[in-house]
Residue, then its C-alpha position, 0 to 999 in steps of 0.5 A: m837315719l835316712r831323711k825324706p829328700v827336699a826339693p829335688s832343684a836344691q839336694q844333692g843325691r841321697l846318701a845312707p851313711v856308710s860305717h867308714r870311708a870306702t877307697p877309691r875302686a873299691t865301692v860300688l854305688l847303687t841308686g834308686f828311685a823315688p816313687f812316682g806317678g802316684e805311688t807311694l813306694n818305689s820298688s828300687w830304692e826300697a831294694v836298693q837301700a838294704l844293701q848299704g854298707e855290705q861287702i861284695a867281692g871286696h867291695t863295700v856298696v853305697c847306696a843312694e835315692l835319686p829324685t824321680v826328676f829330668y836332669v837333677s837325677l843325672e847332676q846328682l849322680m855325676n856327684l855322687v860318681r864324683e865324690n864316692h869314686p866307684a869301680l861300678v855304678i849300678c842304677v836301678g828303676q822300676a817297671s811295674n809292667r814286668q816280672a823279671i829282674s830286666l837288665e838293660r842293654i842299650a840307653i838311648n839319647i832321647a827323652d819323651a815322657r808319657i807322664p810328667d816326672n816328679a817336678g811336672a816336667q814332661p819333656i818330648d821328643k828332646p835329647v838327653v845330651s845335645g849333639a851326642q851319640p845316638a845310644y849307648f850300650s851297658s858296659l856292665p856283663i849283662k850276659a853273665m849276670l843273666r847267667d848267675l841270676s838264672a842259676a839262683g832261681l831268679p826270674a831275670e831277663i836282658s832287656q832291649s829298652a830302658g824306656t823314654f822316661v827318667c830311667n833311660h834318661l839316667f842311664y844314658g847320661l851315665m854311659h855318657d859320662l863313664e864313655r868320656r872317662r873310660a880311658l882315665t878310670g874304667v869304671r864300668g855302669g849300667f841299669i837294672h829295672l826291678p819289678a813293682l812290689g805288687g798291687a792289683g793286677t801288678p806283676a810283681m816279685a818278692l822284695q827279699d828276691m829283689q834284694q838278693g838279685l842285686r847281690i848277685a849281679i853285683a857279685s858276678a859284675l865284679a867277678t867278670t872282665r868279660d862277658v859270656k856268650l848266651a843267647a837272650g835276644a828278642t824276636a820282637 
């Protein structure tokens, strides 16, 4: 049974149990976030945890909930990557103002928090990694994933910004780490934002649609070695 996390500073990434040992290179690491900003649920973890232990394209999905805390979440993610040796890493967050599954294109090297994280930290105009490059692109085939999500009738979009809160922080830190090790491992990774589960005046998506969307996104990423050309940019 899954337990609620202890103090983030003392805890490693929380894993749901897996029925058997995943072999290296045949694992997908899928993470969601704990609730934040006074909310009691986070759609990312509510959707992610349902996929624990599933087999998608010959890969076992391993799910973990990360704290919505700068740096601690990234440290836990890196521990999970080292422990599971995944072929694919997809981090998932909640974007309450969105109505579609948002495939993030780019992570930027800045933390600029409008609200404090769950540990009370509120960095303003701070780099995620000092001295590192300004941005990284996702290494997921986001256009192919968009195509497949749309074909399934699910609202989906390419997003040009993952924000400047913990989601972008985690996304940038992941891509920075994978870029440094890419020649050795070939692991691909990226970030997906999901809408909220709903509430008064809040855009929402059904939980089962989010879960199915994640399954499709994973299958598409595993099946696609070279992304497709598809117009999905933004005019503003």
